C-alpha positions in Angstrom: 126.4 117.0 103.3 124.6 114.5 105.5 122.9 111.5 104.1 119.4 112.9 105.1 120.1 116.1 103.1 121.1 114.0 100.0 118.0 112.0 100.4 115.8 115.1 100.7 117.3 116.6 97.5 116.9 113.4 95.7 113.2 113.1 96.7 112.6 116.7 95.8 114.1 116.0 92.4 111.8 113.1 91.8 108.8 115.1 92.9 109.7 117.9 90.5 110.3 115.5 87.7 107.1 113.7 88.4 105.1 116.9 88.2 106.7 118.1 84.9 106.0 117.1 81.5 103.2 116.5 79.0 100.1 114.8 80.3 99.9 112.5 77.3 103.5 111.3 78.1 102.3 110.4 81.6 99.5 108.3 80.3 101.7 106.2 78.1 104.6 105.6 80.4 106.6 102.5 80.6 105.0 101.2 83.7 101.4 101.7 82.6 100.5 98.1 83.0 102.2 97.9 86.4 100.4 101.0 87.7 97.1 99.5 86.4 97.7 96.4 88.3 98.5 98.2 91.4 95.3 100.2 91.0 93.2 97.0 90.6 94.9 95.5 93.7 93.9 98.6 95.8 90.4 98.2 94.6 90.3 94.6 95.7 91.9 95.5 98.9 89.0 97.9 99.6 86.4 95.2 98.7 88.1 92.7 101.1 88.2 95.2 103.9 84.5 96.0 103.5 83.7 92.3 103.4 85.8 91.6 106.6 84.0 94.5 108.4 80.7 93.1 107.4 81.7 89.7 108.6 82.9 91.0 111.9 79.7 93.0 112.4 77.6 89.9 111.7 79.7 87.8 114.1 79.3 90.5 116.9 75.6 90.8 116.2 75.0 86.9 116.3 76.9 86.8 119.6 74.6 89.2 121.4 
């Protein structure tokens, strides 16, 4: 088997494992705090992008 085929099988296995199981188990997994931190970082990233867009628009408007 080629390396690509091994990787595809591995990813498929991870996907199936991630989709199975009890919902309660998923809520209390080991990396709960890590995923919460990542989610917060994504929220902050969105806020920063919005602020950058507003600043860019304000700079363009003041230049006209």
